[in-house]
N, C-alpha and C positions, 0 to 999 in steps of 0.2 A: 538382680541378686547380688553376687559377689562383686561385680564391677561397680554397682551403685554404692555398695557398702564401702569399697575402697575409695571411691570419689568422695563420699561423705566424710570418711576419716581424714582424707587429705585436706578437705575444706574445714575440718574441725567440727563437723556436725555429728552429734551423737545419734546412733541408730539403736532403738530399743531392741533388747533380745527378742528373737522371734523364731529361732529354729534350733534343732537338736545340736548340742555342742556349745551353744551360747551360755554365758555365765550370768547369773543374777546373784550378786554378792558372793556368798560362799557356796552357792548351789550351781551345779551344772545341769542344764536341761538335757534329758536323755530321751524323751519321747513327747511329742506334741499330742495331746488328747483331744483338744478342741480349740479352734481359733476363728475369730472374726476380726473386723477392724477395731472393735472396742474391747474385746476380751480374748485372752490367751490362757489356756489351761494346759499345763505340762507336768510330766513326771520329772522330778529332779533328784539329784544325789549329791551328798556331801563328800568330802575327801575321805571320810570314814565309812563310806558306802551306805549311809543311812538314806532311805528313800522317802520322799515327800511329794505332795502335790503343790505346785506353785500356780497361783492364779493372778494374772495381771489384768487389771481393769482400770477404768478412769479413776482418778484419785477420789472424787466424791463418793462413788459407789464402793470403792475399796475401803474408804474411811468408815462408811455406814456399816458395811459388813464386818469390818474389824471391831467396831464398837459393839455391835450386837453379839458377835462371837465371844468377845472378852467378857461381856456381862453374863452370857450363858455359862461360860467356864467358871466364873466366880461363884455362880449359884449351883453348879453341878461340877465339882472339881474333877470327878472321874470322867466327865464328858460321856455319860451313858446314853444320851439322847441326840447330841449334835456333834458334828465333826470338831475335832480339837484344833484350835488355832495354835500353831507351834511357834511361828515367827512372823514378823512383818518387815518388809523391806520397802523403805520410802522411795519416792520417785527418783531422787538424785542418786541414791546408792544402787538402785535397781537398773540404771542405764536409761532412764527417761521413758516416756510413753505411758506412764501410770505407775501406781504402787502395786506391790506384790504381797499377797497373802500366802503364807507357807502353812499348809495343812497336813494332818496325818493322811497317809495313803491307805485307801480302802482296797478291798479285793475285787468287788464287782458291784454293779448297781442292780436295782430291782428289775429294770427292763431286760437286762441280759439274763438275769436269773430266771425270769418268766419265759424268755425265749428258749433257754436251755431245757426247760421243762415242757416245752411245746404248749405253753400257756395253760397247763393243766397240773399245777403242783398238787401234792397230796393235801388232804384236809388239815393234817397237823402242821404242815409247812405253811399253809395259808393262814391258820390261826396264829402261828408264831410271828409271821411277818406282819399280819394285821395288828396284833397286840403291840408289837414293837413300834410300828408307825403311829398307832393311836396314842400310846404312852408318850412318844416323842412330841407329837403335836400338842397333847395336853400339857406337857411340861413347858413348851414354848408359849402357849396361850396363858398359862398360869404366871408367866413372867411379864405379861402385858404386851406380847408381840404376836403378829400374824405373819406367817411365812409368805403368802401370796404366790408361791411358785412350787406347790406340791405336785410332783409328777414322778413316774417310775425312775427316771434318770437322776433324780435328786434324793433318792433313798439308796444308801450304799452300805454294803456289808463290811464290817470291821471285826474280824475274828468271829466271836459268837453273837455279835450285836448288829442290828440294823440301825443306822443313824441318818439324820437329816443333814443334807449339805446345801450349799448355795443360799446364803442369806442376803444376797445382793438386792432382792426385792422385798426383804422383810421390812415391816413397819410397825410402829407402836400401834396398839389397838386404838381404833378411832381416827387414826391419821389418814390423810388422803393417800391412796395407793396410786403410784405412777408406773410401776413396773410389774409385769407378770407375763406368763406364757399364755397366749390367747387360747390355745387348744386345751389347756388344763386349768383355766380359771374357774372360779366358783360361779354358779348360776347368778348370784346376786351381782357379782362384778360384771359378768357378761351383759346383764340387763342394763346396768348403769352406763355401759359404753355403747349400747346399741341405739 
């Protein structure tokens, strides 16, 4: 932990930000949401107390996700269907270990929402969420992309809207898919890999 970090600093080795309190450019990490060896998702805050989600992943994945989100934002400037890309911090500026996407901060994901309702939301709530998810997927598909990782934790509430997040596995329609969550993949994809 701290001893290894001090030894790295003394040796001139850069340690990527990975814990609460670490800085990524102008953002300070305030809460780790999810982390693996390849991905770190954290809540961050600016000096003006604006809150965002910061997502560090390998540079190729971050670059692909950044490109996809920028295209979606150009075609839907209000970002009614997909999470808004606010900023991008390159590997050098972000402290090494990958690039950082800075995204708008949502309130809660569909998995938590369903759990809070004991997996029995009202009919009108179900229709609202289903319509929002269907509209978002239709928008993404109309832009020539397939998300490849649609699951309850990747649908997040932002104010009055449900939006899709996590475009790291997105691909252009017809392209070979290489990333997905096995427990949530489409039947066609499961058959292809079995």
